[in-house]
C-alpha positions as CSV (number, residue, x, y, z in Angstrom):
1,M,11.8,-9.7,27.7
2,E,12.6,-6.8,29.9
3,A,15.4,-8.8,31.6
4,A,16.9,-9.6,28.2
5,L,16.8,-6.0,27.0
6,I,18.4,-4.8,30.3
7,W,21.2,-7.4,29.8
8,L,21.8,-6.3,26.2
9,R,22.0,-2.7,27.2
10,E,24.3,-3.2,30.2
11,A,26.3,-6.3,29.4
12,P,30.0,-5.9,28.5
13,L,30.4,-5.3,24.8
14,R,32.3,-8.6,24.2
15,Q,29.6,-10.7,25.9
16,A,26.8,-8.9,24.0
17,M,28.7,-9.4,20.7
18,M,29.2,-13.1,21.4
19,A,25.5,-13.4,22.2
20,L,24.5,-11.8,18.9
21,L,26.9,-14.1,17.0
22,L,25.4,-17.1,18.7
23,E,21.9,-15.8,17.8
24,N,22.9,-15.6,14.1
25,V,24.6,-19.0,14.1
26,V,21.4,-20.5,15.6
27,I,19.3,-18.8,12.9
28,F,21.6,-20.2,10.2
29,V,21.5,-23.8,11.5
30,G,17.8,-23.5,12.0
31,V,17.2,-22.4,8.4
32,V,19.4,-25.2,6.9
33,L,17.8,-27.9,9.1
34,L,14.2,-26.8,8.8
35,G,14.7,-26.0,5.1
36,Q,16.1,-29.4,4.3
37,W,13.2,-31.0,6.1
38,L,10.7,-29.0,4.1
39,V,12.4,-29.9,0.9
40,R,12.1,-33.6,1.7
41,R,8.5,-33.2,2.8
42,H,7.4,-31.4,-0.3
43,E,9.7,-33.1,-2.9
44,R,6.7,-33.8,-5.1
45,R,6.0,-30.1,-5.5
46,R,9.2,-29.0,-7.0
47,V,9.4,-25.5,-8.5
48,A,13.0,-25.7,-9.4
49,L,15.3,-28.5,-10.6
50,P,17.1,-30.3,-7.7
51,A,20.2,-28.5,-6.4
52,R,23.5,-29.6,-7.7
53,D,26.2,-31.1,-5.5
54,L,27.2,-28.7,-2.7
55,E,30.4,-26.9,-3.3
56,Q,32.9,-25.8,-0.7
57,N,32.7,-22.1,-1.8
58,E,28.9,-22.1,-1.1
59,V,29.6,-23.1,2.5
60,V,32.3,-20.4,2.8
61,L,30.1,-17.7,1.3
62,A,27.2,-18.7,3.5
63,L,29.3,-18.6,6.7
64,S,30.9,-15.3,5.8
65,N,27.4,-13.8,5.4
66,V,26.4,-15.2,8.8
67,L,29.3,-13.1,10.2
68,L,28.1,-10.0,8.2
69,N,24.6,-10.5,9.6
70,T,26.2,-10.4,13.0
71,V,27.9,-7.2,12.1
72,T,24.6,-5.6,11.2
73,T,23.1,-6.8,14.5
74,I,26.1,-5.4,16.4
75,V,25.8,-2.0,14.6
76,G,22.1,-2.0,15.6
77,L,23.2,-2.6,19.2
78,F,25.5,0.4,19.1
79,L,22.8,2.6,17.5
80,W,20.3,1.5,20.3
81,R,22.8,2.2,23.1
82,A,23.5,5.6,21.5
83,G,19.8,6.4,21.5
84,I,19.6,6.6,17.7
85,V,17.5,3.4,17.4
86,R,14.5,3.4,19.8
87,F,11.7,1.0,20.2
88,R,8.6,0.6,22.4
89,T,8.0,-2.2,24.9
90,D,4.2,-2.3,24.6
91,V,2.5,-5.6,23.6
92,G,-1.0,-4.4,22.7
93,W,-2.6,-3.8,19.4
94,R,-0.1,-1.1,18.4
95,A,2.7,-3.6,18.8
96,W,1.0,-6.1,16.6
97,L,0.2,-3.4,14.0
98,D,3.9,-2.8,13.7
99,V,4.2,-6.2,12.0
100,P,2.3,-5.4,8.8
101,I,3.7,-1.9,8.8
102,L,7.3,-3.2,8.9
103,L,6.5,-5.9,6.3
104,L,5.0,-3.5,3.8
105,V,7.6,-0.8,4.3
106,M,10.5,-3.2,4.1
107,D,8.9,-5.1,1.2
108,L,8.7,-1.8,-0.8
109,A,12.2,-0.7,0.2
110,M,13.8,-4.1,-0.6
111,Y,11.9,-4.3,-3.9
112,G,13.5,-1.0,-4.9
113,L,17.0,-2.0,-3.7
114,H,16.6,-5.4,-5.4
115,R,15.7,-3.8,-8.7
116,L,18.6,-1.4,-8.4
117,A,20.9,-4.4,-7.9
118,H,19.7,-5.7,-11.3
119,H,20.8,-2.5,-13.0
120,P,23.7,-3.2,-15.4
121,W,25.9,-0.9,-13.3
122,F,25.6,-3.2,-10.3
123,Y,24.5,-6.6,-11.4
124,G,27.7,-8.1,-12.8
125,W,29.9,-7.3,-9.9
126,M,27.5,-7.4,-7.0
127,H,24.2,-9.3,-7.5
128,A,25.2,-11.9,-10.1
129,L,26.8,-14.0,-7.4
130,H,23.5,-14.9,-5.9
131,H,22.0,-15.7,-9.3
132,R,24.7,-18.3,-10.1
133,Y,22.5,-20.6,-8.1
134,D,19.4,-21.1,-10.3
135,R,18.7,-24.4,-8.5
136,P,18.3,-23.0,-4.9
137,R,18.6,-24.8,-1.7
138,P,18.1,-23.4,1.9
139,L,21.8,-22.5,2.1
140,T,21.4,-20.2,-0.9
141,L,19.6,-17.7,1.3
142,F,23.0,-16.9,2.8
143,I,25.0,-16.7,-0.4
144,L,25.3,-12.9,-1.2
145,N,27.9,-10.5,-2.2
146,P,29.2,-9.0,1.1
147,L,28.3,-5.4,-0.1
148,E,24.8,-6.5,-1.0
149,N,24.4,-8.1,2.4
150,L,25.5,-4.9,4.1
151,A,23.2,-2.8,1.9
152,F,20.1,-4.8,3.0
153,G,21.3,-4.6,6.6
154,A,21.8,-0.9,6.4
155,L,18.3,-0.5,4.9
156,W,16.8,-2.2,7.9
157,L,18.8,0.0,10.4
158,V,17.6,3.1,8.6
159,V,14.0,2.0,8.8
160,I,14.1,1.3,12.5
161,S,16.0,4.5,13.2
162,V,13.2,6.5,11.5
163,Y,10.3,4.5,12.7
164,Q,10.0,3.7,16.4
165,A,8.5,0.2,16.3
166,S,7.8,-2.1,19.3
167,W,10.3,-4.7,20.3
168,L,7.5,-7.3,19.8
169,G,6.7,-6.0,16.3
170,M,10.4,-6.0,15.3
171,S,11.0,-9.5,16.7
172,I,8.0,-10.9,14.8
173,Y,9.0,-9.1,11.6
174,L,12.6,-10.5,11.8
175,A,11.3,-14.0,12.4
176,L,9.0,-13.7,9.3
177,N,11.9,-12.2,7.3
178,V,14.0,-15.3,7.9
179,L,11.0,-17.6,7.2
180,F,10.1,-15.9,3.9
181,G,13.8,-16.0,2.9
182,M,14.0,-19.7,3.7
183,I,10.8,-20.6,1.8
184,G,12.0,-18.6,-1.2
185,H,15.1,-20.8,-1.5
186,L,13.7,-24.2,-0.9
187,G,13.2,-25.1,-4.6
188,V,9.8,-26.6,-3.6
189,E,6.4,-25.1,-2.9
190,P,5.3,-25.7,0.7
191,L,2.1,-23.6,0.3
192,P,-1.0,-25.7,-0.5
193,A,-2.5,-25.5,-4.0
194,W,-5.6,-23.7,-2.7
195,W,-3.5,-20.9,-1.4
196,Q,-3.7,-19.1,-4.8
197,R,-7.5,-19.1,-4.7
198,V,-7.8,-17.0,-1.6
199,P,-7.4,-13.3,-2.6
200,L,-5.6,-12.1,0.5
201,L,-3.3,-15.2,0.9
202,A,-2.5,-15.1,-2.8
203,T,-0.8,-11.8,-2.3
204,I,1.8,-13.5,-0.1
205,T,4.9,-15.0,-1.7
206,G,5.9,-18.7,-1.5
207,G,8.5,-21.0,-2.9
208,T,7.4,-20.6,-6.5
209,F,7.7,-16.8,-6.5
210,H,11.4,-16.5,-5.7
211,A,12.3,-19.6,-7.6
212,R,11.0,-17.9,-10.7
213,H,13.3,-15.0,-10.0
214,H,16.3,-17.3,-9.8
215,Q,15.2,-18.7,-13.2
216,D,14.4,-15.4,-14.9
217,V,16.1,-12.3,-13.6
218,N,13.5,-10.0,-15.2
219,C,10.7,-10.7,-12.8
220,N,9.5,-11.2,-9.2
221,Y,11.6,-8.7,-7.3
222,G,9.5,-8.6,-4.2
223,F,10.2,-10.4,-1.0
224,Y,7.0,-10.9,1.1
225,T,4.2,-9.9,-1.2
226,L,3.3,-9.6,-4.9
227,I,2.0,-6.1,-4.4
228,W,4.9,-4.2,-5.9
229,D,5.5,-6.6,-8.7
230,R,1.9,-6.3,-9.7
231,L,1.9,-2.5,-9.4
232,F,5.1,-2.0,-11.4
233,G,4.5,-4.8,-13.9
234,T,7.3,-7.1,-13.0
235,L,5.3,-10.2,-11.9
236,R,6.1,-13.1,-14.3
237,P,3.0,-13.5,-16.5
238,D,2.8,-17.3,-16.1
239,Y,3.3,-17.1,-12.3
240,W,-0.1,-18.6,-11.4
241,E,-0.1,-21.1,-14.3
242,T,3.2,-22.6,-13.0
243,F,2.5,-22.2,-9.3
244,G,3.8,-25.3,-7.5
245,L,5.4,-26.7,-10.7
246,V,8.7,-26.8,-12.5
247,P,8.0,-24.6,-15.6
248,D,8.2,-26.4,-19.0
249,W,10.4,-23.6,-20.4
250,L,13.2,-24.5,-17.9
251,P,15.8,-26.7,-19.7
252,A,16.6,-29.7,-17.5
253,A,20.1,-30.4,-18.6
254,K,21.9,-27.1,-18.7
255,E,24.8,-26.2,-16.5
256,P,24.6,-23.1,-14.3
257,P,25.8,-19.9,-15.9
258,T,28.9,-18.2,-14.6
259,R,27.1,-14.8,-15.0
260,G,23.5,-13.9,-15.5
261,E,22.7,-11.0,-17.8
262,P,19.7,-8.8,-17.2
263,G,17.3,-9.1,-20.1
264,S,17.2,-12.9,-20.5
265,P,16.5,-15.9,-18.3
266,L,19.5,-17.5,-16.5
267,V,18.7,-21.0,-17.8
């Protein structure tokens, strides 16, 4: 780990940027491949209707957001080299404690930003693009308005500029962030049925949680936990009753909307 950090700090900028681009491409390919495998494996536990035929613009949007993710990573590199972003290199209990701290802080911050994106001032021209895809597939994770992508990236950079986490804690958090994002866009529920019966585990989101948000824009704004949706009253009331299922209120033969409107389901 220390050797990698030394290289990132001292390597020529072009080489460091290429390494970060390669990292984001590997993440993208990994999400698509692992996600499609999970979809096939859990096909019998659909929580959304099967995705429609892949369109060229989906691929273009996804790849453009991979580049924007790289931009955020490169900005983080500049902030680190400038001494604005700092992190610890310990690997003890404090480093592991950083994981739940980052998860909870980012979950609350992204919940707030997500709800703001649903405000009528922003929804139509920024967030509605993501909601065009009410039948998500793993690729949908990367389909965002560029400004929205950069806003979430900036939020992360602000948090790690204020809070000096460990490199281990940040790395685990970022891996979990990708994992949660992928699971939320599978269109199937990989979590077992007994998951919802264990109080602590039931607080963690799965495939059902974010699928409902794609189907009804008025609910389920969180990312990693149900905590903030429960606290602020935005958890869909039938979430547990429809966990691991395609809800019966979802029309099966309706084409995707060109624009979702806050205040009513998309389908």
